[in-house]
N, C-alpha and C positions, 0 to 999 in steps of 0.2 A: 434566782438564777445562779448557777454554779460558776465559781471563779475559774478562769482559764488555768490550765496546768502550767506550772513553771518548768521551763526546760532544764534538764539535768545540769548542763554546764553552768548556767546562770545560778541555779540553786546551790550547787556545791561551792561555787566561788563565794557566794554570800555566807553560807554556813561556815566555811573555813575562816573567812575574814572576821566574821563576828565573834566566833569562839576564841580565836587567837587574841583578839583585842580584849575580850572580857576576862580571859585568864590573866593576861598581862596587867589588867586594871584591878585585879583583886578577886577574881573568881566569884563566889557567891555574894561578895560584898561590892562587886563592881557596879557602878551606876550604868544605867542603860545608855547614858550620854557618851559612854566610852566608844560607842559604835554609831556611825551615821544612821539616822532613822530609816532611810530607804534600804540600807544594807540589813539592818536589824529586822525590818518588816519582811524582806525577802527570805532571810534565813529562817525566821519563825514559820512563815507560810510553807516554805519548801520542806522543812523537817517535819511539819505536821502532815504535809502531803505524803511524805514517805511513810509516816506512821499509819495513815489511813489506808495506804496501798498494802501494807504488810500486816495489818490487823483489821481486815475487812469486817464490817458489821455496823450496827447502830445501837449497841447497848450502852456505851459510855460516851459522854460528850467531853471532849478535852478543849478547854478554853484558855487562850493566851491573849487576854485583852491588851491593847485595842486591835491587835493584828489579825487574829483568826480564831476560829472554833471548828472542830471536826467531830464527826461521830465515827466510832470505831469499835472493834471487838464484837465477835459473834455472840449471840444470845438474844434474849427477849428485847425487843425494841419498844419505842414509844412513838406516838404519832402527834400528840398535842401537849402544849404546856411545858412546864419545866421537866426536863428529863430526870429520872430517878437516880441516875449514876453520873455524877459530874466531877471532873478533875479540873482545877483551875490554878494557874500560877502566872507570874509575870514572865516577860520575855527572857530576862537573864536566867532565871531559874530553869525555864524550859530548855534553853540551849545547853546549859550545863548538864541537865538531866539527860537530854538526848545524846550528848557526847560522852557521857560517863564520868564527868568530873564531879557530879553530885549523884548520890545514890537515892533511890526512892524512899527508903526508911528515914534517912537523914533529912530529906526535904520535908516529909510529913511531920516528923518529930520536931523539926526546927520551925515549923509554921510557914514555910515558903511554898509548900504544896498543900492545897486545900482539896480534900477528897471526901465526897459524900455519896453514900449509897453502897450497897453490898458488893457490887461488882466494880466499883471505882478504884481500880488498882492497875497500874501499868507495869508492874514488876516483870512480867514475861515479855515485855515489848521494848524496854529501854535498858541499856543504851541502844540506839538504832544502828544496826549494822551498816558499815560504810563510813560512819562519822568517826574519824580517828581522833585520838587524844590531841589536844592542842599542843603546840611546841612546849617542851619542857615538862610535859605530863607523862605519867606512866600509862602503859596500855592497860585498860580495865576490861578487856574482853571484847572491844569493838573489832569489827572485821578489818582486814587489811585493805589498802587502797584498791587492790584488784577486785574486791567484792562490790565496788561501786558499780552502778548500772552502766 
């Protein structure tokens, strides 16, 4: 059964709170305990919801355990078993990637992003428009606040 859609106001509040706390706690080295677990869970689920809406399809499965997994990106899909294109990372890595504080190449090279499969690449989809850099961070190409839904 599909999970209920997270309302935009609730989702953006969680994303902003989580990312500000993570950047303040050390960015890619921040412990996930820097953010209350319910806030972290909502931030991850909402930002993945945005990715799924903006990169419709079922070619790539993006996993952020233990909080959520989505299928996205147009192309050949799969119907059973382990999907052929999987991207997996922890919650801290996902939120920093989604917000632009961590680049795709740096995450893969550093081992914090695990990608398997020919199409397992999110470069054209992150950072997610509307997620602004956390306080004290430079703008890395994310959209202005006005671009939020």
